[in-house]
N, C-alpha and C positions, 0 to 999 in steps of 0.2 A: 504494500500500500504506500502510495506517495505521501509526502508530508502535507500536501495540499488537501488530501482526502481525510486526514485524521480528524476525528472529532465531528465529522459530518454525520448527522443522524437523520435519515429519511423518515423514520417512524415505522410503526407496525404495518404489516401488509394490509390490514383493513383500511387504514387511512388512505394509503396509496390507491387502493381499489375504489374506495368511496369517492375520491376526487375524480378519478377517471370516469366513474359511472355518472357523476353529476355533469361533467363536461359532455359526455355522450348524450345524456338526456336533454341538455340544453341545445345541443346541435340537432337533435332529432325533431324537436318541436312537438312531440306527441307522446303517447303512452307506449312504453316498451315492457315486454315481459322480462322476468329475471333471466330466462334462458338467452334471450336476445342480448341483454346487457352483458351477461357472463361471456358470451362468445366474443363480443367486441373488446372486453377488457382481459381476455385470456384467463378466465377463472372458471370455477365449477358453479353451476346454477344453485346448488344448496348453499354454498358459501356466500354467493351473491345475495340470496334471500336474507341471510343473517345481516349482511352489511346494509341492505336496503331497509330492513326492519329498524335498524339503528337510525338511519336517515329519516325514516318516517316518524319515529319517536321524537326526534329532534325538530320536527316540523319543516324539514327541508324538502321532502317529497311526499306525495300522496300515493296511497296504494289502493288498488281495487282488486278484490278477490275474484276467483272464478275463471272459467275457461277463456273469457275475453279480457281478463284482468291484466294488471301490470303496474307500472310506476310512472309517475309524471312529476315534474318539478312543481312545487307548490306556488311559486311565484315566477312570472315571466321574466326572461332575460332581456334586458334592454340593450 
């Protein structure tokens, strides 16, 4: 590891995946399933649902259950 990289802490995998998912949702402009998001962020759908549940609890995304369900950003991106 180079001296420039020492002390750099990217954070836990959930944070990195959550940010990537939020960006993907913002760019999509619509509702996406956990499987669709997981494919885009190179993760597993079950892990993605856990991450998205945390984002939903934090009020960042809205979730809709069922066959036609998925996740959407709670506020529009300007």
